[in-house]
Backbone bond lengths (Angstrom), bond angles and torsions (degrees), N, CA, C in turn:
res aa  C-N    CA-C-N  psi(-1)  N-CA   C-N-CA  omega(-1)  CA-C   N-CA-C  phi
1 M - - - 1.417 - - 1.435 110.96 -
2 T 1.302 122.66 172.92 1.400 127.41 177.70 1.500 113.16 -83.17
3 G 1.231 122.13 179.99 1.421 124.79 -179.77 1.519 111.05 -92.49
4 E 1.282 121.24 19.13 1.450 126.98 177.23 1.494 109.83 -64.16
5 A 1.317 117.85 146.84 1.435 122.71 172.34 1.556 109.42 -128.30
6 S 1.259 119.55 153.28 1.485 122.89 175.94 1.522 107.68 -144.60
7 T 1.318 114.72 157.92 1.503 122.02 -176.77 1.512 107.05 -126.71
8 T 1.372 116.03 128.11 1.400 120.42 177.76 1.650 105.82 -134.15
9 S 1.322 113.98 124.08 1.394 119.91 176.05 1.633 114.99 44.25
10 G 1.294 110.29 46.56 1.448 117.64 179.63 1.599 117.51 79.69
11 V 1.322 112.44 4.70 1.560 119.75 177.55 1.390 103.99 -108.01
12 M 1.355 114.64 126.55 1.497 120.34 168.53 1.496 113.35 -96.14
13 V 1.273 118.57 130.33 1.447 120.51 179.45 1.590 106.68 -118.45
14 R 1.382 109.16 126.30 1.467 117.30 -175.57 1.596 112.72 -134.55
15 A 1.213 115.88 165.28 1.569 117.34 172.22 1.490 110.05 -70.12
16 A 1.320 116.28 148.63 1.434 122.00 178.07 1.523 109.26 -72.91
17 R 1.270 113.96 150.39 1.511 121.87 173.73 1.485 110.00 -120.66
18 Q 1.379 118.91 158.11 1.350 123.25 -175.45 1.468 116.87 -53.39
19 D 1.366 115.47 -32.10 1.488 118.16 178.60 1.560 112.17 -79.12
20 D 1.260 116.86 4.90 1.479 118.51 170.10 1.456 114.17 -86.01
21 A 1.368 119.36 -0.43 1.469 123.10 -166.66 1.475 114.13 -48.86
22 E 1.334 114.89 -53.09 1.476 120.67 -173.50 1.489 113.30 -62.14
23 R 1.404 118.91 -46.99 1.416 122.34 -179.38 1.547 112.70 -67.93
24 V 1.410 115.19 -40.62 1.405 120.76 174.23 1.480 111.49 -54.00
25 A 1.351 117.16 -54.59 1.546 124.36 -178.87 1.454 109.52 -51.07
26 E 1.403 117.35 -46.69 1.471 114.98 -175.84 1.566 111.89 -66.95
27 L 1.303 118.65 -36.15 1.438 117.75 177.75 1.440 116.14 -74.36
28 L 1.400 117.28 -33.89 1.529 118.50 173.25 1.478 106.81 -60.66
29 Y 1.246 117.74 -47.22 1.477 125.38 -171.99 1.670 102.31 -58.71
30 E 1.313 120.30 -50.60 1.396 122.97 179.93 1.487 114.34 -56.23
31 S 1.371 114.05 -28.62 1.458 118.09 -177.25 1.484 114.07 -67.25
32 A 1.362 115.49 -24.67 1.410 117.68 -179.58 1.641 105.54 -155.14
33 A 1.296 113.94 64.94 1.500 116.07 -174.18 1.418 109.82 -67.18
34 A 1.344 121.84 -44.59 1.500 121.26 -175.91 1.454 108.58 -59.04
35 K 1.397 122.30 -43.66 1.502 125.47 -175.89 1.572 103.85 -61.28
36 Y 1.311 114.02 -52.99 1.511 113.36 -174.46 1.509 115.79 -64.25
37 D 1.344 115.55 -32.48 1.434 121.32 176.94 1.588 108.11 -66.69
38 Q 1.317 120.12 -41.20 1.403 119.88 175.18 1.481 112.65 -66.69
39 F 1.313 120.10 -42.80 1.423 124.87 179.40 1.510 114.83 -63.25
40 L 1.433 115.34 -46.48 1.404 118.94 -174.06 1.495 117.31 -108.83
41 G 1.330 114.79 -2.38 1.541 120.30 -178.68 1.381 120.26 100.56
42 S 1.441 115.75 -42.54 1.482 119.91 -179.39 1.532 108.17 -165.74
43 R 1.279 117.08 174.38 1.479 125.52 -177.20 1.519 111.95 -58.05
44 R 1.316 118.43 -45.73 1.550 120.83 -172.01 1.566 109.35 -62.94
45 P 1.253 123.57 -48.98 1.420 120.73 -178.45 1.569 112.63 -74.98
46 A 1.308 116.84 -22.92 1.448 118.71 174.76 1.521 108.30 -70.70
47 L 1.349 119.92 -40.57 1.459 120.90 177.42 1.520 113.52 -65.14
48 A 1.361 116.15 -37.80 1.358 121.15 176.79 1.579 111.61 -64.04
49 L 1.262 118.34 -40.88 1.424 122.27 176.98 1.486 111.20 -63.36
50 L 1.254 114.98 -45.36 1.572 120.71 -178.60 1.480 110.48 -61.54
51 E 1.310 119.63 -40.76 1.447 124.55 174.96 1.469 113.87 -64.67
52 R 1.406 118.46 -45.25 1.472 117.04 172.33 1.480 114.30 -60.04
53 A 1.353 116.62 -46.05 1.414 122.73 -177.37 1.567 109.30 -61.78
54 F 1.266 119.03 -39.10 1.464 121.14 -176.11 1.501 108.28 -64.10
55 R 1.354 121.64 -38.32 1.354 125.35 -177.05 1.654 112.74 -79.93
56 R 1.292 117.02 -1.29 1.425 118.04 -176.92 1.495 107.13 -119.57
57 N 1.333 117.89 139.28 1.357 123.49 -176.56 1.584 111.65 -74.42
58 G 1.371 117.11 159.45 1.401 119.48 166.74 1.537 120.94 84.62
59 N 1.321 112.84 6.44 1.512 117.48 179.05 1.634 109.35 -117.99
60 T 1.365 113.29 176.90 1.531 112.34 -175.62 1.467 113.17 -76.49
61 A 1.337 123.01 -8.57 1.393 123.46 176.41 1.592 114.74 -113.90
62 S 1.340 114.80 16.72 1.378 119.62 -174.23 1.542 112.07 -68.24
63 C 1.335 114.58 153.16 1.502 116.56 -175.60 1.518 109.64 -54.19
64 E 1.375 116.05 -41.03 1.528 116.17 -172.92 1.528 111.88 -65.47
65 T 1.359 118.85 -10.66 1.417 121.18 -178.73 1.515 113.82 -88.36
66 V 1.313 114.89 -16.17 1.479 123.06 -160.23 1.562 110.29 -99.55
67 S 1.342 116.03 134.94 1.503 124.85 170.38 1.571 101.75 -113.19
68 I 1.299 110.83 146.05 1.508 117.58 177.66 1.559 108.53 -125.63
69 A 1.320 111.62 137.52 1.425 119.77 177.72 1.541 107.44 -107.65
70 E 1.381 114.99 128.97 1.491 118.87 -179.43 1.535 107.80 -120.43
71 V 1.340 115.37 140.10 1.499 128.32 173.85 1.458 108.11 -117.94
72 E 1.235 118.80 119.88 1.447 121.33 177.75 1.534 112.08 54.26
73 G 1.304 114.50 39.87 1.485 119.88 179.50 1.484 116.44 72.31
74 R 1.268 119.67 7.34 1.451 125.74 173.65 1.599 113.60 -110.66
75 V 1.268 111.62 145.06 1.497 117.35 -179.04 1.498 108.00 -71.68
76 A 1.312 114.34 117.97 1.449 123.46 -176.53 1.463 112.50 -104.94
77 G 1.275 119.95 -23.60 1.493 126.02 -178.98 1.515 116.20 -168.09
78 V 1.288 115.07 166.22 1.434 116.17 172.23 1.641 106.61 -147.26
79 L 1.291 110.28 155.84 1.432 119.22 -177.54 1.559 106.24 -138.63
80 A 1.366 117.03 125.22 1.475 121.06 176.63 1.515 106.84 -107.76
81 A 1.344 118.92 125.31 1.529 120.67 179.71 1.480 109.23 -153.71
82 F 1.371 111.15 155.68 1.475 117.38 -174.45 1.625 103.87 -157.16
83 P 1.312 117.66 165.10 1.512 119.33 176.12 1.513 105.77 -58.90
84 S 1.293 114.11 138.05 1.471 117.70 175.27 1.499 118.01 -59.18
85 A 1.291 117.87 -23.72 1.448 125.31 177.28 1.568 110.39 -65.79
86 E 1.297 116.04 -24.09 1.493 123.89 177.51 1.515 115.86 -86.16
87 G 1.397 117.59 -9.79 1.389 121.94 -166.93 1.480 114.13 -57.68
88 D 1.319 118.40 -55.04 1.415 121.70 -174.77 1.554 112.35 -58.87
89 R 1.346 117.11 -47.65 1.404 122.23 175.76 1.514 111.84 -56.31
90 R 1.261 114.42 -47.89 1.527 116.41 -177.53 1.553 112.23 -68.94
91 A 1.304 114.46 -33.22 1.499 117.27 172.85 1.488 117.38 -66.60
92 R 1.333 114.56 -34.51 1.454 121.48 178.13 1.568 108.35 -71.96
93 R 1.317 116.81 -36.76 1.469 120.97 178.18 1.536 110.18 -65.49
94 L 1.320 117.11 -40.89 1.433 117.68 175.48 1.502 115.65 -65.55
95 L 1.294 115.58 -37.10 1.473 125.65 172.05 1.553 110.47 -54.17
96 R 1.298 116.12 -51.43 1.418 121.46 -177.09 1.526 110.45 -65.52
97 I 1.324 123.07 -43.50 1.416 129.73 170.05 1.580 108.79 -49.64
98 A 1.259 116.93 -54.29 1.446 122.75 -177.28 1.603 109.96 -62.48
99 L 1.175 117.72 -48.15 1.483 120.09 -176.39 1.527 110.86 -61.32
100 R 1.325 115.18 -39.63 1.545 118.42 178.27 1.445 112.59 -67.06
101 G 1.383 118.84 -18.00 1.491 122.30 -178.17 1.435 110.56 -102.59
102 M 1.323 124.94 3.11 1.459 121.75 177.97 1.449 115.23 -122.71
103 A 1.296 119.53 162.36 1.445 124.59 -179.44 1.564 109.45 -67.54
104 P 1.364 114.32 138.76 1.509 119.80 -177.07 1.481 109.96 -52.51
105 W 1.394 123.88 -30.44 1.383 117.53 -175.12 1.522 112.83 -76.64
106 R 1.283 120.68 -4.34 1.473 125.73 167.49 1.444 118.99 -84.62
107 W 1.425 116.03 -18.31 1.374 121.15 -166.76 1.569 110.12 -58.03
108 A 1.315 123.18 -44.65 1.393 126.83 -175.47 1.498 110.25 -53.90
109 E 1.417 113.97 -49.46 1.454 117.81 -171.93 1.552 107.19 -77.27
110 A 1.262 121.49 -28.61 1.478 122.99 175.33 1.518 111.39 -64.68
111 L 1.352 113.92 -39.56 1.506 121.91 179.37 1.509 105.70 -65.97
112 R 1.269 119.35 -47.34 1.408 123.66 -178.71 1.551 113.26 -56.43
113 V 1.306 111.71 -48.35 1.554 117.75 179.05 1.475 110.68 -63.07
114 F 1.357 118.04 -37.96 1.395 121.92 -175.30 1.576 108.81 -71.19
115 R 1.356 114.57 -40.61 1.495 117.67 177.75 1.521 107.63 -64.68
116 L 1.369 124.41 -44.07 1.405 123.45 -173.98 1.538 106.78 -70.36
117 G 1.274 124.40 -32.53 1.417 124.93 179.32 1.562 111.98 -67.28
118 S 1.387 112.55 -35.42 1.493 121.23 179.62 1.477 108.53 -71.10
119 E 1.315 116.44 -37.88 1.523 118.36 175.27 1.482 114.64 -68.71
120 A 1.198 118.08 -29.20 1.543 121.18 -172.61 1.474 115.10 -74.16
121 V 1.380 115.43 -26.86 1.442 121.69 -175.75 1.544 115.63 -91.21
122 P 1.321 118.76 118.92 1.450 116.52 173.99 1.573 112.11 -61.17
123 P 1.282 118.85 141.90 1.448 120.14 -178.49 1.520 111.27 -65.88
124 P 1.352 114.32 136.80 1.536 117.47 175.92 1.512 114.19 -75.08
125 P 1.285 120.69 164.19 1.402 120.67 174.56 1.554 115.66 -60.23
126 P 1.272 117.41 141.87 1.493 114.30 -174.74 1.474 119.24 -68.58
127 D 1.312 117.92 -6.34 1.452 123.76 176.91 1.522 112.44 -110.13
128 A 1.325 114.57 19.94 1.460 118.15 178.75 1.508 113.37 -101.02
129 L 1.379 111.76 158.05 1.409 121.60 162.52 1.571 107.28 -86.89
130 Y 1.346 121.24 118.36 1.393 125.71 -175.38 1.509 113.36 -93.68
131 V 1.389 119.65 116.30 1.411 124.02 179.14 1.587 107.11 -81.06
132 D 1.302 117.46 105.73 1.420 119.13 -175.83 1.565 109.57 -82.77
133 A 1.305 118.88 -26.98 1.481 121.99 -176.41 1.579 106.80 -154.50
134 L 1.310 112.39 138.32 1.463 120.40 169.17 1.553 105.51 -142.32
135 A 1.371 115.02 127.67 1.484 122.35 -177.07 1.535 106.43 -144.32
136 T 1.340 110.22 145.71 1.496 115.86 172.50 1.532 110.45 -124.92
137 S 1.330 114.31 154.02 1.423 120.37 175.95 1.539 112.33 -69.59
138 A 1.262 113.09 132.41 1.566 120.08 -179.33 1.555 110.32 -56.60
139 A 1.310 114.82 -37.11 1.480 120.07 -177.66 1.464 117.15 -73.02
140 L 1.409 112.22 -17.18 1.540 119.18 -179.31 1.358 117.31 -127.53
141 R 1.427 116.80 32.30 1.369 123.15 179.58 1.521 112.66 -76.06
142 R 1.221 119.10 160.24 1.546 126.35 178.64 1.554 108.32 66.29
143 R 1.322 118.85 24.46 1.411 122.07 175.23 1.487 109.04 -104.80
144 G 1.271 124.14 0.18 1.466 123.29 176.89 1.498 110.99 100.62
145 A 1.314 123.34 1.20 1.424 120.73 -173.22 1.488 116.62 -64.34
146 A 1.383 115.49 -37.68 1.464 119.70 179.19 1.493 110.19 -71.58
147 R 1.318 121.36 -39.10 1.409 120.14 176.65 1.541 110.16 -65.29
148 A 1.219 117.29 -43.13 1.515 119.47 176.86 1.509 111.74 -58.04
149 L 1.331 120.21 -40.57 1.376 125.48 -179.40 1.473 114.10 -67.30
150 L 1.315 114.99 -38.44 1.487 119.52 171.07 1.466 116.24 -69.59
151 A 1.300 116.06 -27.43 1.391 116.89 176.77 1.562 110.15 -78.69
152 D 1.251 113.51 -32.02 1.540 117.43 170.42 1.436 113.24 -64.77
153 A 1.271 118.46 -35.82 1.477 123.67 179.93 1.568 107.88 -63.61
154 E 1.341 115.04 -41.41 1.462 118.41 177.10 1.620 110.33 -60.61
155 R 1.324 114.39 -45.07 1.523 121.95 176.83 1.454 107.88 -56.03
156 R 1.362 119.96 -52.99 1.489 121.43 176.48 1.461 116.10 -51.52
157 A 1.335 111.78 -48.34 1.519 118.02 -179.25 1.529 109.51 -60.68
158 W 1.344 116.90 -46.13 1.492 121.38 -177.51 1.547 106.41 -58.76
159 T 1.392 114.69 -52.88 1.497 119.56 -176.51 1.449 113.42 -55.80
160 A 1.406 116.93 -31.93 1.482 121.70 -176.42 1.485 108.02 -87.15
161 G 1.322 119.28 -0.94 1.455 118.76 177.07 1.495 115.87 78.17
162 L 1.401 113.05 19.03 1.399 120.47 176.49 1.541 115.91 -93.15
163 G 1.242 119.73 154.40 1.458 123.58 -171.56 1.479 121.82 -94.89
164 A 1.400 118.07 -1.93 1.426 122.01 -174.54 1.519 107.50 -157.31
165 V 1.377 111.72 169.49 1.440 118.48 163.96 1.545 104.20 -126.99
166 A 1.375 117.90 133.68 1.339 124.84 -176.16 1.556 114.37 -121.24
167 L 1.359 123.54 146.66 1.446 122.81 -178.81 1.459 104.45 -161.76
168 D 1.352 115.19 171.29 1.440 119.13 179.74 1.511 107.17 -148.13
169 T 1.356 117.18 162.77 1.466 121.95 175.70 1.475 107.68 -154.12
170 G 1.311 115.51 167.84 1.515 118.38 173.86 1.488 112.33 -62.97
171 G 1.283 116.43 144.32 1.421 127.18 -177.40 1.514 112.78 -56.50
172 G 1.476 114.36 -30.52 1.522 119.37 -176.95 1.525 112.11 -97.06
173 N 1.388 116.88 4.64 1.447 118.77 179.72 1.500 109.61 -83.02
174 A 1.321 118.53 82.52 1.429 123.31 -172.38 1.595 112.78 -65.30
175 S 1.357 115.43 -36.15 1.435 115.04 -179.28 1.475 112.49 -70.91
176 A 1.334 115.95 -41.11 1.581 116.40 175.94 1.564 110.77 -63.66
177 R 1.282 119.92 -39.78 1.383 120.46 -179.76 1.537 112.21 -62.81
178 A 1.268 116.15 -40.22 1.449 121.91 -178.96 1.507 110.87 -68.06
179 L 1.452 115.17 -35.64 1.381 115.27 175.86 1.546 112.47 -66.52
180 Y 1.317 115.57 -44.29 1.442 118.05 -174.77 1.566 109.92 -68.11
181 E 1.277 117.37 -39.56 1.511 120.08 175.79 1.506 114.51 -60.85
182 A 1.427 112.77 -40.12 1.511 115.98 178.80 1.447 108.57 -69.72
183 A 1.322 121.80 -24.48 1.483 123.64 178.33 1.548 113.52 -84.70
184 G 1.378 116.32 5.62 1.457 117.48 179.75 1.343 120.35 90.66
185 F 1.440 119.56 8.84 1.407 123.39 172.02 1.590 115.57 -80.05
186 A 1.312 116.15 142.99 1.473 118.23 179.60 1.529 109.34 -118.26
187 V 1.277 114.71 146.60 1.491 120.80 -178.64 1.513 105.63 -63.39
188 A 1.371 115.84 128.89 1.446 118.42 174.99 1.496 115.32 -106.63
189 A 1.398 116.48 -27.68 1.390 120.80 173.03 1.490 107.93 -165.17
190 A 1.293 117.07 160.00 1.482 125.76 179.28 1.461 114.45 -140.51
191 R 1.293 121.63 136.66 1.479 124.63 174.30 1.417 110.34 -121.43
192 E 1.339 116.90 125.10 1.340 123.43 171.22 1.485 116.52 -66.11
193 P 1.305 122.51 148.26 1.430 126.08 178.87 1.519 110.72 -63.57
194 Y 1.407 118.97 140.66 1.396 119.67 176.89 1.452 105.88 -150.61
195 G 1.357 120.31 125.41 1.466 127.12 179.62 1.557 105.24 62.92
196 A 1.374 113.03 -126.67 1.600 119.96 -175.31 1.480 107.11 -88.23
197 V 1.431 121.56 0.00 1.365 123.67 -174.80 1.600 111.76 -86.76
198 P 1.250 127.04 119.41 1.513 122.22 179.46 1.512 112.50 -71.69
199 G 1.319 116.04 159.93 1.433 120.78 172.87 1.593 108.67 -76.75
200 V 1.317 112.70 140.48 1.496 116.98 178.46 1.494 109.65 -140.02
201 V 1.398 113.86 143.87 1.379 124.16 178.80 1.561 106.07 -113.65
202 A 1.367 118.68 124.66 1.468 125.55 173.80 1.463 111.67 -95.20
203 Y 1.318 113.24 140.22 1.536 121.47 -179.43 1.486 108.13 -123.02
204 V 1.271 118.16 149.08 1.456 125.23 169.90 1.490 111.50 -139.30
205 K 1.363 120.76 139.44 1.418 127.78 171.04 1.519 109.54 -120.02
206 R 1.314 117.49 106.66 1.350 124.57 174.93 1.578 115.42 -66.06
207 L 1.272 115.78 138.52 1.553 116.92 -177.05 1.456 112.08 -103.45
208 T 1.241 118.37 0.09 1.517 120.47 -179.10 1.536 107.95 -135.22
């Protein structure tokens, strides 16, 4: 994304910078800790992967995908998003970065987790900006950071000539679902859990 910044209700949203790597990695990890622990084994290698990925272009956690919300000069939340047409390519790039950084004996499990994660998520519309991750700091919640980041995602989609913003969350994540529905997102698809694949609800907000 560009270097533009916007302020909404005391929350400033700006493009991520390379020096944000450590804090962004922490929040991206918190957005899906169980998934990352299963994929990488534990918190430490997951954070290391996310920092490496943030510093490299072309993957789902790259710096250019991330918006940051600040409250009183502190990082209150992050959102990673990109056009849905780029999703498969960016995900494969992240997988390659991960495999290069882990022991070969972990590859089979990592590939299995990656495949299950891909199967769990309903595909977003082809004309959407896809929000791959949204996380807020526990110390700064209920300050409007998540709402401001979602509004910025709409701005990014509009600027890019896209027609929608799409995202998904666990079917049992009541707080996230309430946030998205209050922001005008509508349920587009839902998948019940089966076996090791968790239940997921996909949301879309049309901009036109």
